[in-house]
C-alpha positions, 0 to 999 in steps of 0.5 A, a space after each residue: 758470314 753470319 747474318 748481322 745482329 741488327 737490321 739498322 744501327 743508329 748512332 746518336 739519339 738526337 732528333 734525327 737519329 731518334 726519329 729515324 729509329 722510330 720510323 724504321 722500328 715501325 717497319 718491324 726492323 731490328 733497330 739498335 739506337 746508341 747514345 753516348 749521353 744519358 737523357 734528358 740532357 741540356 743542349 745549346 739550341 734555340 729551342 724553336 720548332 718552325 713550320 718545317 719541323 712541325 710538319 715533319 713530326 706530323 708526317 711521322 705520326 708524332 705531331 701530338 708530342 709537341 702539344 703533350 709536352 706543353 710547347 709554347 706557340 710562337 707568334 712573333 719574331 723581334 729583330 734588333 740591329 744597331 739600336 733599331 727593332 722590327 717585329 714580324 708575325 710568324 706563320 707557325 712555330 713552337 718553343 720546346 726545350 731540347 731536353 724534353 723533346 729529345 727524351 720524348 722522341 727517344 722514348 717514342 723510338 723505344 715504344 715502336 720497338 727500337 732497342 736503346 743502349 745508353 750511355 754507350 759510344 759507337 764507332 763504325 768499323 769495316 764492312 763485311 758481306 751483307 753488313 757493317 761492323 760497329 764497335 760499342 764501348 760502355 766504360 771498359 766494356 767493348 763489344 763488336 756488333 753488326 748491322 745491314 745499314 748504319 746511320 750516323 747521326 752524331 751531331 756536330 762532334 761526329 764522335 761515331 766517325 774517325 779517319 786519319 787526318 780528319 779529327 773526330 769525324 769518325 768513320 773507319 779507314 775504308 770510309 772515304 768521307 771528308 769533313 771540311 770546316 769553314 775557316 770563318 765558321 762561328 762558334 755556338 754558345 748558349 745558356 738557360 736563365 731562370 723564369 724569374 728573369 724580367 723582359 723578353 715576352 713569352 711567345 716571341 723570338 728575340 733576335 739581336 744581331 751584331 757585327 761579330 755574332 747574334 743572340 737568340 732568346 725565347 721562353 720555353 714551356 717552363 718559362 725559362 729563358 733559353 739563350 742561343 748565340 753564335 760568335 766569330 771565334 776571334 771576337 769570342 776570345 778577345 771578349 773573354 767569353 760568351 757572356 761578354 759577347 752576348 752582352 755587347 750584342 744585346 746592347 748594340 741591338 737595343 735589347 734589354 740587358 741580362 746581367 744574370 747571363 754573366 753568372 750563368 753556366 754557358 756551353 759551347 759547340 764546335 765550329 758551326 759551318 761545315 760540310 761532309 762529302 760524300 754523305 754515304 759510303 758502303 752501308 753507312 749513311 750520314 744524317 742530321 748535323 753529321 751530314 753538314 751544317 751552317 748557321 741556322 735561324 729560328 728552328 731551321 736546324 731542327 727542321 733539317 734534322 727531322 726532314 732528313 730522317 724521314 727522307 732516309 727511310 726508303 733507302 734504308 729499307 732498300 738496303 735491307 735487300 741489297 746494297 749498291 753504290 747508286 744508293 749512296 749517290 741517291 742519298 746525296 742527291 736527296 739531301 741536296 734537293 731537300 735540305 741544300 736549298 734551305 741551308 743556302 738560304 741560311 748561308 746567304 742570310 748569315 752573309 748579309 748579317 755580317 755586313 753592317 751596311 747591307 743589313 742596316 739597309 735591308 732592315 730600313 727597307 723592311 720597316 718601310 715596306 713590310 711586304 719585303 719580308 714575305 719571302 723570309 716568312 714563307 721560308 720559315 713556314 716551309 709551305 713550299 717545302 717538299 713534303 715527305 710521305 713516310 714510306 709504307 713498310 714492306 
């Protein structure tokens, strides 16, 4: 077989894919970054970067982007539950719209030497000696290309993968990767309200918690109010849509009403809580949301994506020289060690918040003894999180 066309093909130009492409292009690898949408684009997301995400950008040499794009410093988080509120000081955080952040990371990857192809859909095909084939589709034009290593960072939709019986997971028939969606997985939903909407101070994360879901609100760099929520599927259907669900949660939490949300354009996500296993196959590695997801809080999802992109680089560099099955197992181990514990924390928090009596008791205890919130704040800051030193390029 002839040499692969690319050293690395990255499918998906969100934060995980774009940062991985940036790091690998800096190592003088031939990187093709494929994205099915045209940037900038709006996405359902809390628009928050916590301490973990900010540290990952710094370690990647892109920490300046946050300030350059006018990100809003976040100093407090206000929790609302059953008519009671609790305010906590945040150790670190910034609010930045995903449209600007994703575009900036994509442009940084291109500036580092990656080649961007967008809009274009990619599907991982069979392997061949020394590489993996990928089908590229732009409109009616279909091409076949190849790379030594393929990174799948296609998000919750995972449109770059396809296996019989697994829905739109997306890998070819020789890739034994399963995606399992939790039967209790919530549906994400969000919208953006104009800067003129009253209430909800700049620099504060507002989190309203209800029995059937939660609503997070934060002002971004333009002053617009970003609303991101997660609801139980049966309740979402019974209420007639996300606007009604959000209104009920805000009212139950004692937060100011947002009548403008009823007329806003809402977008939804696929089911949030899911698990992929394994996270790799021959010359294919999953990262970001495509590698598994749980309900995140205050920027956790962004932190997972950026940390994973940095942690993956050494394995991709090794895969340029040779490939063996131990590398696939190693990526699963690294992902579990680096991100698994943080996802378990969020899963446990979601479990607590779904139980009114337990969550009410915890809120009352935190109001009386503020020191009890220290573990939560330390987790959000990520001070104890394993640092990832970018791999020196060969």
